[in-house]
BAVEX-509910 format. One record per residue (C-alpha): residue in three letters; z, y, x. Coordinates in Angstrom, 3 decimals, m for minus. Example, Ala and Ser with C-alpha at 12.3 -4.5 7.8 and 13.67 -1.06 7.14 Angstrom:
REM residues 2
+------+----------+----------+----------+
: type :       pz :       py :       px :
+------+----------+----------+----------+
:  ALA :    7.800 :   m4.500 :   12.300 :
:  SER :    7.140 :   m1.060 :   13.670 :
+------+----------+----------+----------+
***
This chain:
REM residues 85
+------+----------+----------+----------+
: type :       pz :       py :       px :
+------+----------+----------+----------+
:  MET :  m64.488 :   19.093 :   m8.862 :
:  GLU :  m66.898 :   20.875 :   m6.465 :
:  ASN :  m67.266 :   19.958 :   m2.842 :
:  PRO :  m66.227 :   23.071 :   m0.787 :
:  GLY :  m68.745 :   22.282 :    1.963 :
:  LYS :  m71.645 :   21.868 :   m0.432 :
:  PHE :  m74.468 :   24.400 :   m0.355 :
:  LYS :  m74.671 :   26.764 :   m3.308 :
:  LYS :  m77.922 :   28.558 :   m3.980 :
:  GLY :  m77.679 :   32.303 :   m3.292 :
:  VAL :  m74.282 :   32.135 :   m1.593 :
:  LYS :  m74.092 :   32.999 :    2.114 :
:  LYS :  m71.728 :   31.260 :    4.462 :
:  PRO :  m69.169 :   33.445 :    6.283 :
:  ASN :  m70.652 :   35.319 :    9.277 :
:  GLN :  m74.175 :   34.578 :    8.093 :
:  GLY :  m76.520 :   37.509 :    7.867 :
:  LYS :  m78.520 :   39.832 :   10.084 :
:  ARG :  m78.025 :   39.362 :   13.759 :
:  GLY :  m78.818 :   41.950 :   16.389 :
:  PRO :  m80.407 :   41.341 :   19.769 :
:  GLY :  m78.237 :   39.002 :   21.773 :
:  LYS :  m76.945 :   39.348 :   25.287 :
:  LEU :  m79.569 :   36.876 :   26.496 :
:  THR :  m82.383 :   39.072 :   25.142 :
:  LYS :  m81.054 :   42.131 :   27.002 :
:  GLU :  m80.575 :   40.141 :   30.207 :
:  LEU :  m84.117 :   38.756 :   29.958 :
:  LYS :  m85.532 :   42.261 :   29.418 :
:  ASP :  m83.602 :   43.537 :   32.449 :
:  MET :  m84.931 :   40.662 :   34.584 :
:  ILE :  m88.522 :   41.369 :   33.498 :
:  LEU :  m88.157 :   45.081 :   34.310 :
:  CYS :  m86.684 :   44.276 :   37.740 :
:  ALA :  m89.574 :   41.891 :   38.448 :
:  LEU :  m92.070 :   44.570 :   37.405 :
:  ASP :  m90.388 :   47.054 :   39.735 :
:  ASP :  m90.526 :   44.561 :   42.636 :
:  ALA :  m94.210 :   43.835 :   41.904 :
:  GLY :  m95.153 :   47.505 :   42.254 :
:  GLY :  m94.320 :   49.115 :   38.919 :
:  VAL :  m97.016 :   51.381 :   37.530 :
:  GLY :  m99.432 :   50.566 :   40.349 :
:  TYR :  m99.186 :   46.873 :   39.517 :
:  LEU :  m99.849 :   47.547 :   35.834 :
:  VAL : m102.885 :   49.694 :   36.679 :
:  ASN : m104.229 :   46.868 :   38.843 :
:  GLN : m103.699 :   44.375 :   36.026 :
:  ALA : m105.504 :   46.697 :   33.609 :
:  HIS : m108.565 :   46.516 :   35.877 :
:  GLU : m108.308 :   42.835 :   36.811 :
:  LYS : m107.326 :   41.392 :   33.401 :
:  PRO : m108.055 :   43.980 :   30.693 :
:  ALA : m107.612 :   41.551 :   27.766 :
:  ALA : m104.119 :   40.527 :   28.896 :
:  PHE : m103.208 :   44.140 :   29.644 :
:  LEU : m104.330 :   45.307 :   26.201 :
:  ALA : m102.317 :   42.498 :   24.601 :
:  LEU :  m99.269 :   43.867 :   26.445 :
:  VAL : m100.070 :   47.405 :   25.282 :
:  GLY : m100.288 :   46.136 :   21.705 :
:  LYS :  m96.806 :   44.622 :   22.022 :
:  VAL :  m95.106 :   47.766 :   23.313 :
:  LEU :  m96.785 :   50.402 :   21.169 :
:  PRO :  m95.154 :   51.133 :   17.834 :
:  LEU :  m96.749 :   49.365 :   14.891 :
:  GLN :  m97.058 :   52.596 :   12.956 :
:  VAL :  m97.634 :   55.994 :   14.533 :
:  LYS :  m95.988 :   58.815 :   12.605 :
:  GLY :  m97.252 :   62.372 :   12.729 :
:  GLU : m100.335 :   64.333 :   11.949 :
:  LEU : m103.554 :   64.798 :   13.872 :
:  GLU : m104.495 :   68.406 :   14.469 :
:  HIS : m108.175 :   67.620 :   13.989 :
:  SER : m110.060 :   65.017 :   12.026 :
:  GLY : m112.371 :   64.015 :   14.870 :
:  GLY : m110.585 :   60.726 :   15.391 :
:  ILE : m109.421 :   59.178 :   18.634 :
:  THR : m111.653 :   57.905 :   21.426 :
:  VAL : m110.406 :   55.333 :   23.912 :
:  ASN : m112.476 :   54.647 :   27.010 :
:  ILE : m111.706 :   51.517 :   29.016 :
:  LYS : m113.474 :   51.181 :   32.334 :
:  HIS : m114.009 :   47.722 :   33.758 :
:  PHE : m114.647 :   47.632 :   37.492 :
+------+----------+----------+----------+
***
């Protein structure tokens, strides 16, 4: 006789599967956006880009999509200029 609580390979438990973003994640995101607004919003981010470019570019890498869809109208490539003051 099998133990009903015993793990069986390949069988999922009830309510086990993909989980969406939780309430805590949304609340944390809202808190971060409020803090950014209180710190100065875009102006603050521009200042951080000048003061700490490595940290700012790490943030940019997190928020940009991993794959850009679409076509370039020319094959000249993309140039990014970052000024450090």
